C-alpha positions in Angstrom: -1.5 9.6 -10.0 -3.6 6.5 -10.6 -5.7 7.3 -7.5 -6.3 10.9 -8.6 -7.4 9.7 -11.9 -9.9 7.3 -10.5 -11.1 9.9 -8.0 -11.7 12.5 -10.8 -13.4 10.0 -13.0 -15.8 9.0 -10.3 -16.7 12.5 -9.3 -17.1 13.7 -13.0 -19.4 10.5 -13.9 -21.5 10.7 -10.6 -22.1 14.3 -10.7 -22.9 14.2 -14.7 -25.3 11.5 -13.6 -27.2 14.0 -11.1 -27.1 16.8 -13.6 -28.4 14.4 -16.4 -31.2 13.3 -14.1 -32.3 17.0 -13.6 -32.4 17.5 -17.2 -34.3 14.5 -18.1 -36.9 15.3 -15.3 -37.7 18.4 -17.4 -38.3 16.1 -20.5 -40.4 13.5 -18.5 -43.9 13.2 -19.8 -46.4 14.1 -17.0 -47.7 10.2 -17.0 -44.4 9.1 -15.8 -44.4 11.6 -12.8 -47.1 10.1 -10.9 -46.5 9.3 -7.1 -46.8 5.4 -7.8 -44.0 5.7 -10.6 -41.8 7.7 -8.3 -42.3 5.0 -5.4 -41.2 2.2 -7.7 -38.4 4.0 -9.1 -37.4 5.1 -5.4 -37.7 1.4 -4.2 -35.7 0.1 -7.1 -32.9 2.7 -6.8 -32.8 2.2 -2.9 -31.9 -1.6 -3.5 -29.1 -0.6 -5.7 -28.1 2.3 -3.0 -27.9 -0.5 -0.5 -25.9 -2.8 -2.3 -23.6 -0.1 -3.5 -23.1 1.0 0.0 -22.1 -2.4 1.0 -19.8 -2.7 -1.7 -18.2 0.5 -0.9 -18.0 -0.5 2.9 -16.4 -3.7 1.8 -13.8 -2.2 -0.5 -12.7 0.2 2.2 -12.5 -2.4 4.8 -10.5 -4.6 2.3 -7.8 -2.0 1.5 -7.6 -0.8 5.0 -6.9 -4.5 6.0 -4.4 -4.8 3.4 -2.7 -1.5 4.2 -2.4 -2.6 8.0 -1.3 -5.9 7.1 1.6 -4.5 4.9 2.6 -2.0 7.6 2.8 -4.8 10.1 4.8 -6.9 7.9 7.1 -3.9 7.0 7.7 -3.3 10.9 8.4 -7.1 11.5 10.9 -7.1 8.7 12.6 -4.2 10.2 12.7 -5.9 13.6 14.2 -8.9 12.2 17.0 -6.9 10.4 17.8 -5.3 13.8 17.7 -8.6 15.4 20.2 -10.4 12.8 22.5 -7.4 13.1 22.6 -7.6 17.0 23.1 -11.4 16.7 26.1 -10.9 14.3 27.4 -8.1 16.6 27.6 -10.6 19.5 29.3 -13.1 17.2 32.3 -11.1 16.8 34.6 -9.5 14.1 34.2 -12.9 12.1 30.7 -12.0 11.1 31.7 -8.3 9.8 31.3 -9.6 6.1 27.9 -10.9 6.7 27.0 -7.6 8.6 28.0 -5.6 5.5 26.0 -7.7 3.3 23.1 -7.3 5.7 23.5 -3.5 5.5 23.8 -3.6 1.8 20.6 -5.6 1.6 18.6 -3.0 3.7 20.0 -0.1 1.7 19.1 -1.9 -1.5 15.6 -2.8 -0.1 14.9 1.0 0.9 15.9 2.0 -2.4 13.8 -0.4 -4.3 10.7 0.0 -1.9 10.7 3.7 -1.6 12.8 5.2 -4.4 11.9 8.7 -3.6 13.5 8.6 0.0 16.8 10.4 0.7 19.7 8.2 2.2 22.4 5.8 0.9 21.8 4.3 -2.5 23.1 1.1 -4.0 25.7 1.4 -6.7 24.7 0.8 -10.4 26.4 -2.5 -10.4 25.3 -3.7 -6.9 23.3 -6.8 -6.9 19.5 -6.9 -6.4 18.0 -7.3 -2.9 17.2 -10.9 -3.6 20.9 -11.7 -4.6 22.2 -9.8 -1.4 19.8 -11.9 0.7 21.1 -15.1 -1.0 24.5 -14.0 -0.3 23.9 -13.2 3.3 22.6 -16.6 3.7 25.8 -18.1 2.4 27.9 -15.9 4.4 26.2 -17.1 7.6 26.5 -20.7 6.4 30.2 -20.2 6.2 30.7 -18.8 9.6 32.8 -21.1 11.9 32.0 -20.7 15.5 34.5 -21.5 18.0 32.6 -21.1 21.3 29.0 -22.3 22.3 28.0 -18.6 22.5 29.1 -18.0 18.8 27.4 -21.2 17.8 24.1 -20.1 19.4 24.2 -16.6 17.6 25.2 -18.1 14.5 22.3 -20.5 14.4 19.8 -17.7 15.6 20.9 -15.5 12.9 20.7 -18.0 10.3 17.0 -18.7 11.7 16.1 -15.3 11.7 17.6 -14.6 8.2 15.2 -17.6 7.0 12.2 -15.8 8.7 13.3 -12.6 6.9 13.1 -14.2 3.6 9.8 -15.9 4.2 8.5 -12.2 5.4 10.0 -10.6 2.3 8.2 -13.0 -0.1 4.9 -12.7 2.0 5.3 -8.9 1.6 5.8 -9.2 -2.3 2.7 -11.5 -2.6 0.6 -9.0 -0.5 1.6 -6.1 -2.7 0.8 -7.9 -6.0 -2.8 -8.1 -5.0 -4.8 -5.3 -6.2 -8.5 -4.4 -6.5 -9.6 -5.5 -10.1 -10.2 -2.3 -12.4 -13.4 -3.7 -13.7 -14.9 -4.0 -10.3 -14.3 -0.2 -9.6 -15.7 0.6 -13.1 -18.9 -1.2 -12.4 -19.2 0.4 -9.0 -18.9 3.9 -10.4 -21.6 3.1 -13.1 -24.1 2.0 -10.4 -23.5 5.2 -8.8 -24.0 6.9 -12.1 -27.5 5.3 -12.4 -28.2 6.2 -8.8 -27.7 9.8 -9.2 -29.7 9.9 -12.4 -32.6 8.6 -10.4 -31.9 11.2 -7.6 -32.0 14.1 -10.1 -35.0 12.5 -12.0 -37.8 13.7 -9.5 -35.8 16.4 -7.7 -36.8 20.1 -7.9 -34.3 21.9 -10.2 -32.7 24.6 -8.1 -29.3 25.6 -6.8 -29.4 23.9 -3.5 -30.2 20.5 -5.2 -27.1 21.0 -7.6 -25.1 21.8 -4.5 -26.2 18.8 -2.8 -25.4 16.5 -5.7 -21.9 18.3 -6.0 -21.1 17.4 -2.4 -22.2 14.0 -2.6 -20.1 13.5 -5.9 -17.2 14.9 -4.0 -17.6 12.5 -1.0 -17.9 9.5 -3.4 -14.7 10.6 -5.4 -12.8 10.9 -2.3 -13.7 7.6 -1.3 -12.6 5.9 -4.4 -9.3 8.0 -4.0 -8.8 6.6 -0.6 -9.7 3.0 -1.9 -7.2 3.2 -4.8 -4.5 5.1 -2.8 -4.5 2.6 0.1 -4.6 -0.2 -2.5 -0.9 0.5 -3.2 0.6 0.9 0.4 4.1 1.8 -0.8 3.2 4.1 -3.7 0.1 5.9 -2.0 0.1 9.8 -2.1 -1.6 10.3 1.2 -1.7 7.0 2.8 1.6 5.0 2.6 3.7 2.7 4.6 6.4 4.6 6.2 10.1 3.5 5.8 11.0 5.0 9.0 11.3 1.4 10.8 13.6 0.1 8.0 15.6 3.3 8.2 16.1 2.9 11.9 17.3 -0.7 11.2 19.9 0.8 8.8 20.8 3.5 11.3 21.6 0.8 13.9 23.6 -1.1 11.6 25.8 1.9 10.6 26.1 2.7 14.3 27.4 -0.9 15.0 29.5 -0.8 11.8 31.2 2.6 12.8 33.8 0.9 15.1 34.7 -1.9 12.7 34.9 -0.1 9.3 31.9 -1.6 7.7 31.1 1.6 6.0 34.6 1.9 4.6 34.4 -1.3 3.1 30.9 -0.7 1.5 32.5 2.5 0.0 35.4 0.5 -1.3 33.0 -1.9 -3.0 31.1 0.9 -4.5 
């Protein structure tokens, strides 16, 4: 919704600037319509046009980088979830409680990050993902390995859980960084001024209006893309997919099937 609003405002303001330029061109006194005046105006607006194009390009590159980084972080987090689960499976039945906490954390994380996705949901009284992650760390520290193999798996699971916590904090920090609203507003104002200058000396006919309309649509769609990709988990068209995390959850459910993990989860709820 936020991206659509920004796109509509950008389109309306930019196109209105072009139409205003056409209207002002009719009222412009003859002495201001000389070739020398037009050259100065075109040179000045050309500089603004160049700066605006650079800023738009930087914004697109910035949000694309943020989107790709968030997507990679999400996939890395899902891989860590699957790794921890396999290490706990190898540890043996003594790690079933820790595996169930890991499964509950994954369910809570999917529900918190992608609330509209279908699938298991945490109960109303279930702890937050952060609390579940802390409980998982405590459960891992309470494991009592009896063999060298178990000791190795427990140490690896604990280390992977610490990495999981770091990745989760990193992901939260990346998501909190957004493009500042005044920055986008100033950019739209620059574009408004440019389109006023475009229409000022342009011939007044239907083809010119159509060209201004198409250009305004292109700018509006660019602004939509920038704002949409700036929120990777909430985007309307471009968003980070939950499939990797859902795959990790499915793996946990499959491995829990033979040990009653799902039934214990149902009992807790």
